[in-house]
N, C-alpha and C positions, 0 to 999 in steps of 0.2 A: 504494500500500500504506500503510495507516494504522498508526500506532504506538499502543501501549497507553497509555491515560490513567492517570497515576499518582495522581490525586486520587480519593478516594471520591465517591460520588454526593452531590448537594447535600443538606444537612441543616441542622440548626439551629446548627451550629458556624460562627462567622464565619471567613473565610479570612484568612491573613496577606497582606501586600502582595505578596510573591513568589508565593504560591499564586494570588492573584487575577490577577496578570499572566500567569502560566503558563496559567491557564484561559482568559483573554481571548485570548491568542496562539493557543491551540489551537482555540478556537471561531471565530476569524476566518475569513471565507470564503476558502478556499484554504490555510488552515493557517498555520503559523509561517513557511514559506518565502515565501508571498505577503505576509505582514505585514512580514517583513524587507525584501522588495523595495520595498514601499510606504514604508518608513522610510528606505530607502537605506543599509542596513547589510548585512553578511555574514550569511546565514542561520545559519551555524554559530555565529557570535558571539551572535546573538539567542537561539538554543536554549540555549547554555551560560549566558547571563546570567539567563534566566528559569527555568532548571532548578531543581528542588526541592532538589537536592543541591549546588548551585553555591556556590562560594566567591568568584566574581567579584562586584564591587560593582555595584549598580544605580544608575546615574547619573540625576540628576533629569531631565535632558532626554530620556533614554530612557523614563523612566516617563511623562512628559508626552506623548511621541510615541505610545506604546502606548495610553494612555487616549484621546487625541484620535482616533486611527485606528480604535479598536475601539468 
């Protein structure tokens, strides 16, 4: 069962870093759960960190991991 994508369709407005990571994690083959497994972190933690409403900090090594994996 898929979840609703919270970002609007692609347009001319550039995405913020958090929005780009959210989009990349959702577009990853297998979704956020598979990406979390590939990165070796808890899926719930990844979802909360890249959430658009998150208050959790994005650590540089997590950003690098997501970029490298996606």
